[in-house]
Structures are given as C-alpha cells and as structure tokens.
C-alpha positions, 0 to 999 in steps of 0.5 A: 500500499502506497501512503500518498500525502495529499497536496495543499490543492487537494486538501483545499478542494476537498468535499467538506471545503466545497460543502462548506462553501456552497452552504455559505453561498446558499445562506448569503443568497437567502438572506440577501433575498430576504432583505429585498423581499422584506423591502418589496413587502414593506407597505403590506407589512406592519412597521415592527415586522418590517423592521424586524425582518430587515434587521434580521436579514441584514444581520445574517448578511453581515454574519455571512460577510464575516465568514467569507472573510474567515473562510480558507480554502 
C-alpha cells in the first residue's frame, strides 16, 4: 500500500471544503433575498415586522460576509 500525502490543492478542494463554501453561498443568497423581499413587501407588512425582518436579514448578511472573510481553502 502506498501512503500518498495529499497536496494543499487537493486538501483545499476537498468535498468538505466545497460543502462549506456552497452552504455559505446559499445562506448568503437567502439572507440578501429576504432583505429585498422585506423591502418589496414593506407597504403590506406592519412596521414593526418590517423592521424586525430587515434587521434579521441584514444581520445574517453581515455574519455571512464575516464568514467569507474567515473562510480558507
């Protein structure tokens, strides 16, 4: 049996790394879409709910931006 070491490129493009990046991208898309959807429906929603949904979606977007900055391949 050969004991082959993985290169840094192979490690960085592993299935786990790709899964984490894909999940982060999907979460970011959902958060940004939720923000714009809240703004689009702002005239139909009560003001406190509009503020709450906007704050939650912007907070999640900020967390995603921080996670992208900390993500290493």
